[in-house]
C-alpha positions as a Python dict, from the first residue, in 0.01 Angstrom:
ca = {
    (1, 'M'): (0, 0, 0),
    (2, 'K'): (-48, 206, 316),
    (3, 'T'): (-389, 156, 474),
    (4, 'V'): (-515, 353, 773),
    (5, 'C'): (-830, 328, 977),
    (6, 'I'): (-1013, 640, 1092),
    (7, 'I'): (-1279, 623, 1365),
    (8, 'P'): (-1485, 947, 1364),
    (9, 'C'): (-1609, 1041, 1712),
    (10, 'R'): (-1837, 1336, 1785),
    (11, 'Y'): (-1921, 1450, 2136),
    (12, 'N'): (-2227, 1658, 2050),
    (13, 'S'): (-2458, 1385, 1926),
    (14, 'T'): (-2820, 1502, 1922),
    (15, 'R'): (-2963, 1179, 2061),
    (16, 'F'): (-2674, 1081, 2288),
    (17, 'P'): (-2424, 1357, 2383),
    (18, 'G'): (-2086, 1225, 2492),
    (19, 'K'): (-2152, 884, 2339),
    (20, 'P'): (-1788, 798, 2248),
    (21, 'L'): (-1693, 832, 2617),
    (22, 'A'): (-1977, 615, 2751),
    (23, 'D'): (-1840, 354, 2991),
    (24, 'I'): (-1848, -11, 2886),
    (25, 'G'): (-1669, -249, 3119),
    (26, 'G'): (-1454, 26, 3264),
    (27, 'K'): (-1338, 166, 2929),
    (28, 'P'): (-1485, 434, 2701),
    (29, 'M'): (-1687, 301, 2407),
    (30, 'M'): (-1443, 438, 2150),
    (31, 'W'): (-1160, 244, 2317),
    (32, 'H'): (-1337, -84, 2237),
    (33, 'V'): (-1377, 18, 1872),
    (34, 'Y'): (-1013, 122, 1855),
    (35, 'Q'): (-896, -210, 2002),
    (36, 'K'): (-1106, -412, 1757),
    (37, 'A'): (-966, -219, 1462),
    (38, 'S'): (-612, -253, 1596),
    (39, 'T'): (-633, -632, 1567),
    (40, 'V'): (-678, -613, 1188),
    (41, 'G'): (-339, -690, 1038),
    (42, 'L'): (-419, -517, 707),
    (43, 'L'): (-430, -178, 882),
    (44, 'D'): (-102, 7, 921),
    (45, 'E'): (-237, 273, 1157),
    (46, 'V'): (-557, 342, 1352),
    (47, 'Y'): (-677, 688, 1459),
    (48, 'I'): (-966, 846, 1647),
    (49, 'A'): (-1084, 1160, 1466),
    (50, 'T'): (-1264, 1420, 1674),
    (51, 'D'): (-1342, 1790, 1702),
    (52, 'D'): (-1374, 1773, 2081),
    (53, 'E'): (-1099, 1834, 2336),
    (54, 'R'): (-1258, 1597, 2590),
    (55, 'I'): (-1238, 1306, 2349),
    (56, 'E'): (-886, 1409, 2247),
    (57, 'S'): (-781, 1414, 2613),
    (58, 'V'): (-917, 1063, 2678),
    (59, 'C'): (-736, 938, 2367),
    (60, 'H'): (-410, 1061, 2517),
    (61, 'D'): (-495, 895, 2850),
    (62, 'Y'): (-535, 559, 2674),
    (63, 'N'): (-246, 605, 2428),
    (64, 'M'): (-474, 606, 2125),
    (65, 'N'): (-370, 793, 1811),
    (66, 'C'): (-591, 1099, 1771),
    (67, 'L'): (-649, 1350, 1493),
    (68, 'R'): (-812, 1680, 1593),
    (69, 'T'): (-1047, 1805, 1322),
    (70, 'R'): (-1268, 2107, 1261),
    (71, 'D'): (-1625, 2112, 1393),
    (72, 'V'): (-1790, 2192, 1060),
    (73, 'H'): (-1826, 1841, 917),
    (74, 'E'): (-2174, 1716, 833),
    (75, 'T'): (-2081, 1345, 812),
    (76, 'G'): (-1814, 1106, 932),
    (77, 'T'): (-1681, 1079, 578),
    (78, 'D'): (-1645, 1456, 556),
    (79, 'R'): (-1434, 1433, 873),
    (80, 'L'): (-1235, 1157, 706),
    (81, 'T'): (-1144, 1386, 417),
    (82, 'E'): (-980, 1631, 657),
    (83, 'C'): (-785, 1346, 816),
    (84, 'A'): (-653, 1253, 471),
    (85, 'E'): (-488, 1595, 460),
    (86, 'K'): (-296, 1509, 777),
    (87, 'V'): (-218, 1140, 716),
    (88, 'V'): (-112, 1030, 367),
    (89, 'A'): (-221, 678, 271),
    (90, 'D'): (-346, 478, -26),
    (91, 'I'): (-662, 351, 143),
    (92, 'Y'): (-871, 497, 426),
    (93, 'V'): (-1105, 270, 622),
    (94, 'N'): (-1396, 434, 804),
    (95, 'V'): (-1518, 252, 1115),
    (96, 'Q'): (-1803, 399, 1318),
    (97, 'G'): (-1715, 508, 1670),
    (98, 'D'): (-2042, 374, 1813),
    (99, 'E'): (-1978, 9, 1717),
    (100, 'P'): (-1802, -135, 2025),
    (101, 'M'): (-1896, -489, 1920),
    (102, 'I'): (-1781, -464, 1560),
    (103, 'D'): (-1631, -783, 1420),
    (104, 'P'): (-1268, -731, 1310),
    (105, 'C'): (-1336, -984, 1033),
    (106, 'A'): (-1586, -742, 880),
    (107, 'I'): (-1326, -463, 884),
    (108, 'E'): (-1076, -699, 724),
    (109, 'A'): (-1318, -806, 449),
    (110, 'V'): (-1398, -450, 342),
    (111, 'T'): (-1030, -352, 359),
    (112, 'R'): (-900, -652, 166),
    (113, 'T'): (-1160, -610, -107),
    (114, 'M'): (-1047, -251, -161),
    (115, 'Q'): (-679, -345, -154),
    (116, 'D'): (-732, -624, -409),
    (117, 'C'): (-969, -432, -639),
    (118, 'Q'): (-822, -372, -985),
    (119, 'D'): (-1132, -197, -1120),
    (120, 'H'): (-1040, 171, -1118),
    (121, 'R'): (-1405, 269, -1148),
    (122, 'V'): (-1446, 160, -786),
    (123, 'M'): (-1392, 453, -551),
    (124, 'A'): (-1488, 269, -232),
    (125, 'T'): (-1606, -57, -80),
    (126, 'N'): (-1900, -77, 160),
    (127, 'A'): (-2020, -358, 387),
    (128, 'F'): (-2371, -503, 384),
    (129, 'V'): (-2565, -788, 542),
    (130, 'P'): (-2878, -967, 421),
    (131, 'I'): (-3190, -863, 611),
    (132, 'E'): (-3350, -1167, 769),
    (133, 'V'): (-3599, -1001, 1006),
    (134, 'P'): (-3896, -857, 809),
    (135, 'S'): (-3936, -562, 1043),
    (136, 'D'): (-3582, -447, 959),
    (137, 'A'): (-3684, -401, 596),
    (138, 'V'): (-3932, -129, 692),
    (139, 'N'): (-3718, 21, 969),
    (140, 'T'): (-3615, 365, 843),
    (141, 'N'): (-3307, 361, 1066),
    (142, 'A'): (-3179, 65, 862),
    (143, 'V'): (-3042, 180, 526),
    (144, 'K'): (-3115, -62, 243),
    (145, 'V'): (-2900, -101, -68),
    (146, 'L'): (-2981, -218, -420),
    (147, 'M'): (-2693, -367, -618),
    (148, 'T'): (-2609, -427, -982),
    (149, 'T'): (-2524, -776, -1107),
    (150, 'E'): (-2157, -677, -1063),
    (151, 'G'): (-2215, -608, -694),
    (152, 'M'): (-2197, -230, -727),
    (153, 'A'): (-2428, -8, -523),
    (154, 'M'): (-2717, 104, -743),
    (155, 'T'): (-2886, 316, -478),
    (156, 'Y'): (-2944, 340, -104),
    (157, 'S'): (-3270, 412, 74),
    (158, 'R'): (-3426, 409, 417),
    (159, 'M'): (-3740, 268, 258),
    (160, 'A'): (-3795, -102, 185),
    (161, 'I'): (-3641, -144, -160),
    (162, 'P'): (-3703, -319, -392),
    (163, 'Y'): (-4082, -320, -391),
    (164, 'P'): (-4199, -683, -433),
    (165, 'R'): (-4452, -641, -710),
    (166, 'G'): (-4329, -896, -967),
    (167, 'A'): (-4112, -1138, -766),
    (168, 'E'): (-3988, -1215, -418),
    (169, 'A'): (-3779, -933, -278),
    (170, 'F'): (-3445, -978, -106),
    (171, 'Y'): (-3338, -695, 121),
    (172, 'R'): (-2983, -598, 211),
    (173, 'R'): (-2878, -363, 490),
    (174, 'Q'): (-2593, -123, 431),
    (175, 'L'): (-2346, -90, 717),
    (176, 'G'): (-2145, 219, 810),
    (177, 'L'): (-1819, 44, 729),
    (178, 'Y'): (-1629, 175, 425),
    (179, 'A'): (-1287, 170, 262),
    (180, 'F'): (-1194, 449, 20),
    (181, 'R'): (-917, 486, -231),
    (182, 'R'): (-737, 811, -166),
    (183, 'S'): (-868, 934, -502),
    (184, 'G'): (-1221, 830, -401),
    (185, 'L'): (-1203, 1024, -78),
    (186, 'Q'): (-1070, 1327, -262),
    (187, 'L'): (-1358, 1296, -507),
    (188, 'F'): (-1607, 1276, -220),
    (189, 'S'): (-1469, 1600, -77),
    (190, 'E'): (-1508, 1779, -410),
    (191, 'L'): (-1864, 1671, -483),
    (192, 'H'): (-2174, 1844, -349),
    (193, 'P'): (-2457, 1642, -194),
    (194, 'G'): (-2720, 1558, -455),
    (195, 'P'): (-3098, 1574, -405),
    (196, 'V'): (-3130, 1206, -312),
    (197, 'E'): (-2854, 1225, -50),
    (198, 'L'): (-3014, 1535, 98),
    (199, 'C'): (-3351, 1360, 107),
    (200, 'E'): (-3235, 1022, 241),
    (201, 'N'): (-2945, 1149, 456),
    (202, 'V'): (-2719, 864, 337),
    (203, 'E'): (-2370, 999, 269),
    (204, 'M'): (-2254, 724, 31),
    (205, 'L'): (-2511, 849, -218),
    (206, 'R'): (-2263, 1134, -273),
    (207, 'L'): (-2060, 909, -504),
    (208, 'V'): (-2347, 706, -651),
    (209, 'E'): (-2556, 1010, -751),
    (210, 'H'): (-2261, 1148, -944),
    (211, 'G'): (-2206, 824, -1135),
    (212, 'H'): (-1916, 669, -940),
    (213, 'S'): (-1888, 307, -832),
    (214, 'I'): (-1902, 157, -482),
    (215, 'L'): (-1837, -216, -453),
    (216, 'M'): (-2054, -383, -189),
    (217, 'V'): (-1902, -649, 38),
    (218, 'Q'): (-2117, -901, 223),
    (219, 'V'): (-1999, -961, 578),
    (220, 'D'): (-2108, -1177, 868),
    (221, 'H'): (-2174, -897, 1112),
    (222, 'C'): (-2429, -876, 1393),
    (223, 'S'): (-2294, -577, 1583),
    (224, 'I'): (-2520, -343, 1777),
    (225, 'P'): (-2466, 27, 1699),
    (226, 'V'): (-2516, 242, 2007),
    (227, 'D'): (-2763, 516, 1917),
    (228, 'T'): (-2949, 544, 2247),
    (229, 'E'): (-2907, 479, 2619),
    (230, 'S'): (-3109, 157, 2581),
    (231, 'D'): (-2865, 37, 2314),
    (232, 'L'): (-2582, 108, 2557),
    (233, 'D'): (-2752, -93, 2833),
    (234, 'R'): (-2791, -387, 2595),
    (235, 'V'): (-2427, -374, 2491),
    (236, 'R'): (-2312, -352, 2853),
    (237, 'Q'): (-2506, -669, 2934),
    (238, 'L'): (-2357, -851, 2636),
    (239, 'F'): (-2007, -750, 2744),
    (240, 'K'): (-2073, -892, 3090),
    (241, 'T'): (-2173, -1230, 2946),
    (242, 'A'): (-1900, -1245, 2679),
}
């Protein structure tokens, strides 16, 4: 069962242009993500996927596999679907390019769950962590997920769901770490964003809104995604003390 990891990297980020190339300990941020993914034994190949020649050039400098893609993709998963046309595999793992501190164990957990899944309703697996800090539940940058009793994603939202009217609420944060069956990725590419995805701007709703299953995987993951310069400063300090 061939399994590849794709790390989408855009240069023209609105909040932080050039983010994948930001220096952390003498190496570009995307290099750290690539190295973490490369330690996961379940992955046969790891690639950076980008539409930018500067990122492609740095990949060559550091001997990282790179896939050049078009610049029309709205989401990282849309970019992943183009990569699937270039690299044939059974499972595609999507790791965010702005997670230089990602835990390889989290990548392994999401990958293994997809590899072992015998339920053909499941098109993808997706990582989550319990929310323990109350402020995170109302943080609209933190996507929350509701799950069925089988552990399938019921819906995603940037709002604090569920609303605790009748019982104590437990909140779970969705992470941008996914593994797709090839058929699931093909399905994603064929579907149009539904009204909830367009409203919430959460790409995994693409499958859920159209009635397809995503199996959630709890991981022990406390990584810091780099969205701003202040996030980068924090990560740099943590790397110095590691």
